[in-house]
C-alpha positions as a Markdown table, in Angstrom:
| # | Residue | x | y | z |
|---|---|---|---|---|
| 1 | Unk | 8.3 | -22.6 | -15.5 |
| 2 | Unk | 5.0 | -21.0 | -15.8 |
| 3 | Unk | 4.8 | -17.6 | -14.0 |
| 4 | Unk | 1.4 | -17.2 | -11.6 |
| 5 | Unk | -0.6 | -13.8 | -12.3 |
| 6 | Unk | -3.3 | -12.4 | -9.7 |
| 7 | Unk | -6.1 | -12.4 | -11.9 |
| 8 | Unk | -8.7 | -11.3 | -9.8 |
| 9 | Unk | -9.9 | -10.1 | -6.1 |
| 10 | Unk | -12.4 | -9.3 | -4.1 |
| 11 | Unk | -13.1 | -9.7 | -0.3 |
| 12 | Unk | -16.3 | -9.0 | 1.8 |
| 13 | Unk | -16.6 | -6.2 | 4.0 |
| 14 | Unk | -14.5 | -6.2 | 7.2 |
| 15 | Unk | -16.4 | -5.8 | 10.6 |
| 16 | Unk | -16.0 | -5.9 | 14.3 |
| 17 | Unk | -16.0 | -9.3 | 15.9 |
| 18 | Unk | -18.9 | -9.6 | 18.2 |
| 19 | Unk | -20.6 | -6.5 | 17.7 |
| 20 | Unk | -20.2 | -6.1 | 14.0 |
| 21 | Unk | -22.9 | -6.9 | 11.5 |
| 22 | Unk | -21.1 | -9.9 | 10.3 |
| 23 | Unk | -20.7 | -11.2 | 13.9 |
| 24 | Unk | -24.1 | -13.7 | 13.0 |
| 25 | Unk | -22.5 | -15.3 | 10.0 |
| 26 | Unk | -20.7 | -18.7 | 10.0 |
| 27 | Unk | -17.2 | -18.4 | 8.6 |
| 28 | Unk | -17.6 | -21.1 | 6.0 |
| 29 | Unk | -20.7 | -19.3 | 4.4 |
| 30 | Unk | -18.9 | -16.2 | 4.5 |
| 31 | Unk | -16.3 | -18.0 | 2.5 |
| 32 | Unk | -18.6 | -19.2 | 0.1 |
| 33 | Unk | -20.1 | -15.8 | -0.6 |
| 34 | Unk | -16.9 | -14.2 | -1.8 |
| 35 | Unk | -15.8 | -17.1 | -3.9 |
| 36 | Unk | -19.2 | -16.6 | -5.6 |
| 37 | Unk | -18.8 | -13.2 | -6.1 |
| 38 | Unk | -15.1 | -13.4 | -7.0 |
| 39 | Unk | -16.4 | -15.8 | -10.2 |
| 40 | Unk | -19.3 | -13.3 | -10.9 |
| 41 | Unk | -16.9 | -10.3 | -11.4 |
| 42 | Unk | -14.3 | -12.7 | -13.3 |
| 43 | Unk | -15.7 | -15.1 | -14.7 |
| 44 | Unk | -13.9 | -18.4 | -15.4 |
| 45 | Unk | -15.3 | -22.3 | -15.7 |
| 46 | Unk | -15.4 | -23.4 | -12.7 |
| 47 | Unk | -14.2 | -27.0 | -13.7 |
| 48 | Unk | -11.2 | -25.5 | -14.9 |
| 49 | Unk | -10.3 | -24.6 | -11.1 |
| 50 | Unk | -7.7 | -27.0 | -9.8 |
| 51 | Unk | -8.1 | -26.3 | -6.3 |
| 52 | Unk | -9.4 | -24.2 | -3.7 |
| 53 | Unk | -6.5 | -23.1 | -0.9 |
| 54 | Unk | -7.7 | -21.4 | 1.9 |
| 55 | Unk | -6.2 | -19.4 | 4.9 |
| 56 | Unk | -7.6 | -19.8 | 8.4 |
| 57 | Unk | -5.4 | -19.1 | 11.5 |
| 58 | Unk | -7.8 | -21.2 | 13.6 |
| 59 | Unk | -9.4 | -23.9 | 11.7 |
| 60 | Unk | -11.5 | -25.4 | 14.4 |
| 61 | Unk | -15.2 | -25.2 | 15.0 |
| 62 | Unk | -17.3 | -23.5 | 12.4 |
| 63 | Unk | -13.9 | -23.2 | 10.7 |
| 64 | Unk | -13.0 | -26.7 | 10.7 |
| 65 | Unk | -13.4 | -29.7 | 9.0 |
| 66 | Unk | -11.2 | -28.4 | 6.0 |
| 67 | Unk | -12.5 | -25.2 | 5.5 |
| 68 | Unk | -10.9 | -24.8 | 1.9 |
| 69 | Unk | -12.9 | -27.9 | 0.9 |
| 70 | Unk | -16.0 | -26.6 | 2.7 |
| 71 | Unk | -16.4 | -23.5 | 0.9 |
| 72 | Unk | -15.9 | -24.8 | -2.5 |
| 73 | Unk | -18.5 | -27.1 | -2.0 |
| 74 | Unk | -21.1 | -24.4 | -0.2 |
| 75 | Unk | -19.6 | -22.0 | -3.3 |
| 76 | Unk | -21.2 | -24.4 | -5.9 |
| 77 | Unk | -18.1 | -25.5 | -7.3 |
| 78 | Unk | -18.3 | -28.7 | -8.9 |
| 79 | Unk | -17.0 | -31.9 | -7.0 |
| 80 | Unk | -13.9 | -32.4 | -8.8 |
| 81 | Unk | -12.5 | -29.3 | -7.7 |
| 82 | Unk | -10.3 | -29.8 | -4.5 |
| 83 | Unk | -9.8 | -27.7 | -1.3 |
| 84 | Unk | -7.3 | -27.3 | 1.4 |
| 85 | Unk | -6.7 | -25.3 | 4.3 |
| 86 | Unk | -3.4 | -23.5 | 4.8 |
| 87 | Unk | -2.5 | -22.4 | 8.3 |
| 88 | Unk | 0.6 | -20.0 | 8.9 |
| 89 | Unk | -1.6 | -18.2 | 11.7 |
| 90 | Unk | -1.7 | -14.1 | 10.1 |
| 91 | Unk | 0.4 | -15.1 | 7.3 |
| 92 | Unk | -2.3 | -18.2 | 6.0 |
| 93 | Unk | -3.8 | -16.3 | 2.9 |
| 94 | Unk | -0.7 | -15.0 | 1.2 |
| 95 | Unk | 1.0 | -18.3 | 2.0 |
| 96 | Unk | -1.8 | -19.9 | 0.1 |
| 97 | Unk | -1.5 | -17.7 | -2.7 |
| 98 | Unk | 2.2 | -18.9 | -2.8 |
| 99 | Unk | 1.0 | -22.6 | -2.7 |
| 100 | Unk | -1.2 | -21.9 | -5.8 |
| 101 | Unk | 2.3 | -20.1 | -7.5 |
| 102 | Unk | 4.3 | -22.9 | -6.3 |
| 103 | Unk | 1.9 | -25.3 | -8.2 |
| 104 | Unk | 1.4 | -23.5 | -11.1 |
| 105 | Unk | 5.3 | -23.1 | -11.4 |
| 106 | Unk | 5.6 | -27.0 | -11.2 |
| 107 | Unk | 2.7 | -27.7 | -13.8 |
| 108 | Unk | 0.7 | -28.7 | -11.3 |
| 109 | Unk | -2.9 | -26.7 | -12.4 |
| 110 | Unk | -3.6 | -23.6 | -14.0 |
| 111 | Unk | -6.0 | -21.9 | -12.1 |
| 112 | Unk | -6.6 | -21.7 | -8.4 |
| 113 | Unk | -8.9 | -19.9 | -5.9 |
| 114 | Unk | -7.0 | -18.7 | -3.0 |
| 115 | Unk | -8.2 | -16.5 | 0.3 |
| 116 | Unk | -9.1 | -17.0 | 3.4 |
| 117 | Unk | -11.7 | -16.9 | 6.0 |
| 118 | Unk | -11.6 | -15.6 | 10.2 |
| 119 | Unk | -15.0 | -15.0 | 12.1 |
| 120 | Unk | -13.5 | -13.8 | 15.3 |
| 121 | Unk | -17.0 | -13.8 | 16.9 |
| 122 | Unk | -17.3 | -17.3 | 15.9 |
| 123 | Unk | -14.0 | -19.0 | 16.5 |
| 124 | Unk | -11.9 | -16.4 | 19.5 |
| 125 | Unk | -8.3 | -15.9 | 19.2 |
| 126 | Unk | -6.0 | -18.8 | 19.8 |
| 127 | Unk | -9.2 | -21.0 | 19.6 |
| 128 | Unk | -11.1 | -22.9 | 22.2 |
| 129 | Unk | -8.8 | -24.9 | 24.0 |
| 130 | Unk | -5.3 | -23.5 | 24.3 |
| 131 | Unk | -2.8 | -26.2 | 25.4 |
| 132 | Unk | 0.8 | -25.2 | 25.0 |
| 133 | Unk | 3.5 | -27.4 | 25.5 |
| 134 | Unk | 3.8 | -28.0 | 29.1 |
| 135 | Unk | 7.8 | -27.7 | 28.8 |
| 136 | Unk | 7.5 | -24.0 | 27.8 |
| 137 | Unk | 8.0 | -21.6 | 31.0 |
| 138 | Unk | 5.5 | -18.9 | 31.2 |
| 139 | Unk | 7.6 | -16.3 | 29.7 |
| 140 | Unk | 7.7 | -18.4 | 26.6 |
| 141 | Unk | 4.1 | -19.3 | 26.4 |
| 142 | Unk | 3.4 | -15.3 | 26.9 |
| 143 | Unk | 5.9 | -14.5 | 24.5 |
| 144 | Unk | 4.0 | -16.9 | 21.7 |
| 145 | Unk | 0.4 | -16.4 | 22.9 |
| 146 | Unk | 0.4 | -12.5 | 24.2 |
| 147 | Unk | 0.6 | -10.5 | 21.2 |
| 148 | Unk | -0.2 | -7.4 | 22.6 |
| 149 | Unk | 2.7 | -7.7 | 25.0 |
| 150 | Unk | 5.1 | -8.1 | 22.2 |
| 151 | Unk | 3.8 | -4.9 | 20.9 |
| 152 | Unk | 4.6 | -3.0 | 23.9 |
| 153 | Unk | 7.9 | -4.7 | 23.8 |
| 154 | Unk | 8.5 | -3.5 | 20.5 |
| 155 | Unk | 7.4 | 0.2 | 21.2 |
| 156 | Unk | 10.2 | 0.0 | 23.8 |
| 157 | Unk | 13.3 | -1.5 | 21.9 |
| 158 | Unk | 12.4 | 1.2 | 19.1 |
| 159 | Unk | 12.0 | 4.3 | 21.5 |
| 160 | Unk | 8.3 | 4.5 | 19.9 |
| 161 | Unk | 5.9 | 6.8 | 22.2 |
| 162 | Unk | 2.6 | 6.9 | 22.8 |
| 163 | Unk | 2.3 | 10.0 | 20.5 |
| 164 | Unk | 4.1 | 8.5 | 17.6 |
| 165 | Unk | 1.8 | 5.8 | 17.7 |
| 166 | Unk | -1.4 | 7.6 | 18.0 |
| 167 | Unk | -0.7 | 9.8 | 14.9 |
| 168 | Unk | 0.2 | 6.8 | 13.0 |
| 169 | Unk | -3.3 | 5.1 | 14.0 |
| 170 | Unk | -5.3 | 8.4 | 13.3 |
| 171 | Unk | -3.0 | 8.4 | 9.7 |
| 172 | Unk | -4.4 | 4.8 | 9.2 |
| 173 | Unk | -8.3 | 5.9 | 9.9 |
| 174 | Unk | -7.8 | 9.1 | 7.6 |
| 175 | Unk | -6.5 | 7.3 | 4.6 |
| 176 | Unk | -9.1 | 4.7 | 5.0 |
| 177 | Unk | -11.9 | 7.1 | 5.6 |
| 178 | Unk | -10.7 | 9.1 | 2.3 |
| 179 | Unk | -10.8 | 6.2 | 0.4 |
| 180 | Unk | -14.1 | 4.9 | 1.4 |
| 181 | Unk | -15.6 | 8.4 | 0.4 |
| 182 | Unk | -13.9 | 8.6 | -2.7 |
| 183 | Unk | -15.2 | 5.3 | -3.8 |
| 184 | Unk | -11.9 | 3.6 | -3.9 |
| 185 | Unk | -12.9 | 0.5 | -1.9 |
| 186 | Unk | -15.6 | -0.5 | -4.2 |
| 187 | Unk | -13.0 | -2.5 | -6.8 |
| 188 | Unk | -12.7 | -4.7 | -4.1 |
| 189 | Unk | -15.5 | -5.1 | -1.8 |
| 190 | Unk | -18.2 | -7.3 | -2.6 |
| 191 | Unk | -21.9 | -6.6 | -0.3 |
| 192 | Unk | -22.7 | -9.7 | 2.1 |
| 193 | Unk | -26.1 | -10.6 | 2.7 |
| 194 | Unk | -26.5 | -11.2 | 6.6 |
| 195 | Unk | -29.0 | -11.9 | 8.8 |
| 196 | Unk | -31.7 | -9.9 | 6.5 |
| 197 | Unk | -29.8 | -7.1 | 5.6 |
| 198 | Unk | -27.0 | -6.5 | 3.0 |
| 199 | Unk | -23.4 | -5.1 | 4.6 |
| 200 | Unk | -21.6 | -3.3 | 1.9 |
| 201 | Unk | -18.8 | -1.4 | 3.6 |
| 202 | Unk | -16.1 | -2.0 | 6.4 |
| 203 | Unk | -17.4 | -1.5 | 9.9 |
| 204 | Unk | -14.2 | -0.8 | 11.7 |
| 205 | Unk | -13.3 | 2.6 | 9.6 |
| 206 | Unk | -14.2 | 5.4 | 12.2 |
| 207 | Unk | -13.7 | 8.8 | 12.7 |
| 208 | Unk | -11.3 | 10.2 | 15.5 |
| 209 | Unk | -8.6 | 12.4 | 16.5 |
| 210 | Unk | -5.4 | 13.0 | 18.1 |
| 211 | Unk | -7.5 | 14.1 | 21.3 |
| 212 | Unk | -9.8 | 10.9 | 21.3 |
| 213 | Unk | -6.9 | 8.6 | 20.9 |
| 214 | Unk | -4.6 | 10.1 | 23.6 |
| 215 | Unk | -7.7 | 9.6 | 25.9 |
| 216 | Unk | -7.5 | 5.8 | 25.4 |
| 217 | Unk | -6.4 | 3.5 | 28.2 |
| 218 | Unk | -3.4 | 1.1 | 27.7 |
| 219 | Unk | -4.9 | -2.0 | 26.5 |
| 220 | Unk | -2.3 | -4.5 | 27.7 |
| 221 | Unk | 0.1 | -3.2 | 30.2 |
| 222 | Unk | -1.0 | -0.4 | 33.0 |
| 223 | Unk | 1.5 | 1.6 | 32.3 |
| 224 | Unk | 2.2 | 0.8 | 28.4 |
| 225 | Unk | 1.8 | 3.1 | 25.5 |
| 226 | Unk | -0.3 | 0.5 | 23.3 |
| 227 | Unk | -4.3 | 1.2 | 23.2 |
| 228 | Unk | -7.2 | -0.1 | 21.4 |
| 229 | Unk | -6.8 | 2.9 | 18.8 |
| 230 | Unk | -3.2 | 1.6 | 17.9 |
| 231 | Unk | -4.1 | -1.8 | 17.6 |
| 232 | Unk | -6.0 | -4.1 | 14.9 |
| 233 | Unk | -9.4 | -5.0 | 15.9 |
| 234 | Unk | -10.8 | -8.1 | 16.6 |
| 235 | Unk | -12.7 | -8.7 | 12.9 |
| 236 | Unk | -14.6 | -10.9 | 10.7 |
| 237 | Unk | -14.0 | -11.2 | 7.2 |
| 238 | Unk | -12.8 | -13.2 | 4.1 |
| 239 | Unk | -11.1 | -12.6 | 0.9 |
| 240 | Unk | -11.1 | -14.5 | -2.5 |
| 241 | Unk | -8.4 | -14.2 | -5.3 |
| 242 | Unk | -8.0 | -16.1 | -8.7 |
| 243 | Unk | -4.4 | -16.9 | -9.0 |
| 244 | Unk | -3.5 | -18.6 | -12.6 |
| 245 | Unk | -1.4 | -18.7 | -15.2 |
| 246 | Unk | -1.1 | -15.7 | -17.9 |
| 247 | Unk | -2.1 | -18.4 | -20.6 |
| 248 | Unk | -5.5 | -19.2 | -18.4 |
| 249 | Unk | -6.2 | -15.6 | -17.7 |
| 250 | Unk | -6.0 | -14.7 | -21.4 |
| 251 | Unk | -8.2 | -17.5 | -22.8 |
| 252 | Unk | -11.0 | -16.1 | -20.6 |
| 253 | Unk | -10.4 | -12.5 | -21.2 |
| 254 | Unk | -9.0 | -11.5 | -17.8 |
| 255 | Unk | -6.5 | -8.8 | -17.6 |
| 256 | Unk | -4.2 | -9.5 | -15.1 |
| 257 | Unk | -3.6 | -7.4 | -12.1 |
| 258 | Unk | -0.2 | -8.1 | -11.1 |
| 259 | Unk | 2.2 | -11.4 | -11.7 |
| 260 | Unk | 4.1 | -13.2 | -8.4 |
| 261 | Unk | 7.7 | -12.0 | -8.6 |
| 262 | Unk | 9.0 | -13.5 | -5.4 |
| 263 | Unk | 8.3 | -14.9 | -1.7 |
| 264 | Unk | 10.0 | -15.2 | 1.5 |
| 265 | Unk | 9.1 | -16.6 | 5.1 |
| 266 | Unk | 11.2 | -15.9 | 8.1 |
| 267 | Unk | 11.8 | -16.2 | 12.0 |
| 268 | Unk | 12.4 | -13.8 | 14.5 |
| 269 | Unk | 12.0 | -14.1 | 18.6 |
| 270 | Unk | 8.1 | -14.6 | 19.4 |
| 271 | Unk | 8.8 | -12.0 | 21.9 |
| 272 | Unk | 9.1 | -9.4 | 19.3 |
| 273 | Unk | 6.8 | -11.1 | 16.4 |
| 274 | Unk | 5.9 | -7.7 | 14.9 |
| 275 | Unk | 9.5 | -7.4 | 13.6 |
| 276 | Unk | 8.5 | -10.4 | 11.2 |
| 277 | Unk | 8.3 | -8.5 | 8.1 |
| 278 | Unk | 12.0 | -7.1 | 8.2 |
| 279 | Unk | 14.0 | -9.8 | 7.3 |
| 280 | Unk | 11.0 | -11.9 | 5.2 |
| 281 | Unk | 11.1 | -8.3 | 3.0 |
| 282 | Unk | 14.7 | -8.1 | 2.5 |
| 283 | Unk | 14.8 | -11.6 | 1.3 |
| 284 | Unk | 11.8 | -11.3 | -0.9 |
| 285 | Unk | 13.2 | -8.1 | -2.4 |
| 286 | Unk | 16.6 | -10.1 | -2.8 |
| 287 | Unk | 15.2 | -12.6 | -4.4 |
| 288 | Unk | 13.3 | -10.4 | -6.7 |
| 289 | Unk | 16.2 | -8.7 | -7.5 |
| 290 | Unk | 15.4 | -5.4 | -6.7 |
| 291 | Unk | 15.8 | -2.7 | -3.4 |
| 292 | Unk | 13.2 | -1.0 | -1.5 |
| 293 | Unk | 14.0 | 1.9 | -3.9 |
| 294 | Unk | 12.4 | 0.3 | -6.6 |
| 295 | Unk | 8.9 | -0.7 | -5.0 |
| 296 | Unk | 6.2 | 1.8 | -5.9 |
| 297 | Unk | 3.4 | 0.1 | -3.4 |
| 298 | Unk | 3.8 | -1.6 | 0.0 |
| 299 | Unk | 0.9 | -3.2 | 1.8 |
| 300 | Unk | 1.9 | -3.8 | 5.1 |
| 301 | Unk | -0.2 | -5.5 | 8.1 |
| 302 | Unk | -0.9 | -3.0 | 10.8 |
| 303 | Unk | -1.1 | -5.4 | 13.6 |
| 304 | Unk | 0.1 | -2.7 | 16.0 |
| 305 | Unk | 0.9 | 1.1 | 15.3 |
| 306 | Unk | 4.3 | 0.2 | 17.2 |
| 307 | Unk | 5.6 | -2.8 | 15.2 |
| 308 | Unk | 4.2 | -1.0 | 12.0 |
| 309 | Unk | 6.6 | 2.0 | 12.5 |
| 310 | Unk | 9.2 | -0.2 | 13.3 |
| 311 | Unk | 9.3 | -2.4 | 10.5 |
| 312 | Unk | 8.7 | 0.8 | 8.2 |
| 313 | Unk | 11.8 | 2.5 | 9.9 |
| 314 | Unk | 14.0 | -0.2 | 9.4 |
| 315 | Unk | 12.6 | -1.1 | 5.8 |
| 316 | Unk | 13.0 | 2.6 | 4.8 |
| 317 | Unk | 9.6 | 2.6 | 3.3 |
| 318 | Unk | 8.7 | 6.0 | 2.4 |
| 319 | Unk | 5.0 | 7.2 | 3.9 |
| 320 | Unk | 3.7 | 7.8 | 0.8 |
| 321 | Unk | 4.1 | 4.0 | -0.6 |
| 322 | Unk | 2.8 | 2.6 | 2.6 |
| 323 | Unk | -0.8 | 1.5 | 3.0 |
| 324 | Unk | -2.1 | 4.1 | 0.6 |
| 325 | Unk | -5.5 | 3.5 | 1.4 |
| 326 | Unk | -5.5 | 2.8 | 5.2 |
| 327 | Unk | -4.1 | -0.4 | 7.1 |
| 328 | Unk | -5.6 | -2.8 | 9.6 |
| 329 | Unk | -5.7 | -0.6 | 12.4 |
| 330 | Unk | -8.6 | 1.3 | 10.5 |
| 331 | Unk | -9.6 | -1.6 | 8.1 |
| 332 | Unk | -9.6 | -4.7 | 10.7 |
| 333 | Unk | -7.6 | -8.0 | 10.5 |
| 334 | Unk | -9.5 | -11.3 | 10.2 |
| 335 | Unk | -6.4 | -13.2 | 11.0 |
| 336 | Unk | -6.8 | -15.7 | 8.1 |
| 337 | Unk | -8.3 | -13.3 | 5.6 |
| 338 | Unk | -5.6 | -10.3 | 6.0 |
| 339 | Unk | -3.0 | -11.6 | 3.8 |
| 340 | Unk | -5.1 | -12.3 | 1.0 |
| 341 | Unk | -6.4 | -8.6 | 1.3 |
| 342 | Unk | -2.6 | -7.6 | 1.1 |
| 343 | Unk | -2.1 | -9.0 | -1.7 |
| 344 | Unk | -5.2 | -8.4 | -3.8 |
| 345 | Unk | -4.9 | -4.7 | -2.8 |
| 346 | Unk | -1.4 | -4.4 | -3.8 |
| 347 | Unk | -2.3 | -6.3 | -7.1 |
| 348 | Unk | -4.8 | -3.6 | -7.6 |
| 349 | Unk | -2.6 | -0.6 | -6.5 |
| 350 | Unk | -0.4 | -1.4 | -9.0 |
| 351 | Unk | -2.5 | -1.2 | -11.4 |
| 352 | Unk | -4.6 | 1.7 | -10.3 |
| 353 | Unk | -1.4 | 3.6 | -10.0 |
| 354 | Unk | 0.7 | 2.1 | -13.2 |
| 355 | Unk | 3.5 | 1.3 | -10.5 |
| 356 | Unk | 6.1 | -1.3 | -11.3 |
| 357 | Unk | 6.4 | -3.5 | -8.0 |
| 358 | Unk | 4.6 | -3.9 | -4.9 |
| 359 | Unk | 5.1 | -5.7 | -1.6 |
| 360 | Unk | 2.9 | -7.4 | 0.5 |
| 361 | Unk | 4.1 | -8.3 | 4.0 |
| 362 | Unk | 3.1 | -9.1 | 7.5 |
| 363 | Unk | 4.1 | -10.3 | 10.9 |
| 364 | Unk | 2.8 | -13.4 | 12.4 |
| 365 | Unk | 2.1 | -14.8 | 15.5 |
| 366 | Unk | 4.9 | -16.9 | 17.5 |
| 367 | Unk | 7.6 | -14.8 | 15.8 |
| 368 | Unk | 7.6 | -14.8 | 11.8 |
| 369 | Unk | 7.5 | -12.6 | 9.0 |
| 370 | Unk | 6.0 | -13.3 | 5.3 |
| 371 | Unk | 6.6 | -11.0 | 2.2 |
| 372 | Unk | 5.6 | -11.5 | -1.6 |
| 373 | Unk | 7.0 | -9.2 | -4.2 |
| 374 | Unk | 4.6 | -8.6 | -7.4 |
| 375 | Unk | 5.4 | -6.9 | -10.6 |
| 376 | Unk | 2.6 | -5.3 | -12.6 |
| 377 | Unk | 1.2 | -7.2 | -15.5 |
């Protein structure tokens, strides 16, 4: 079986939903823009691409009509290139990378465009028409849908204080600001033309302090500890990756960033969905034949500070290895696009640091986790 490598990665800037600079852009146009940018940076013959595998958490409205097919057509790919939409909520675009890796392993293609789009300005969280099964109790509905309440529950279960969460939120913002100032984001962000201007950097990263964070009101419970400053913001954004065989990369003069080594998904109680990365990461590490001590880079989505702290604690992730250039609390979390950012960033960091192994992992609404282990190419 052939292995799959990450041979290219770009993303749009991630900006606040509704009030950010990409709020007026359609998600299919944004997805097409990052595909075009990817193929400009990592040129390969478009007619040799097998499929566009595109993550989207809420594929309806402007994100509907099989957005995986639509973004490929809008990007100008030949009509011979197929397209599919992958939906595992927040884990959609990590799953898209794994679908490509599985197809490569079975000889079902050599090159795939993977990634995802979520424009939360255009399609709201949970979509336009939420219809949970009527057999569910109100508690089951809340556990499945109200992710902010699950963050409060994780904070209580793990004894994570408001002060600890605020410190984590500041830590994420500080790292992301430093990465931007030092030019470390340039390798992944492609400027996007939107409404007569060019958007070239993330819009959610901001200067803050412990004093400012301490002054924020709880976001989900009157006496809670989770605030907007310790939650990932609703975000617009898109990511794109070139996933291919090593032979394909070599033929086209591309230096692979990393190889896909293992993958896992897992389930947990929906009411503590933020703990999903714990078991999925353990499974992926075991399948890779390594432990966390062998890992040099961890990109874990920060849906909330409470869940990120809990997962890092249980997985024994050293601070210096976790979200080196900041995480979703600072950068943003466009649901179906985030997994692609985690995988692409982890691959870039392996190349940048000379590391051997990386983990990309995230929690998923409804009570799931997803994790991928990468190996330096």
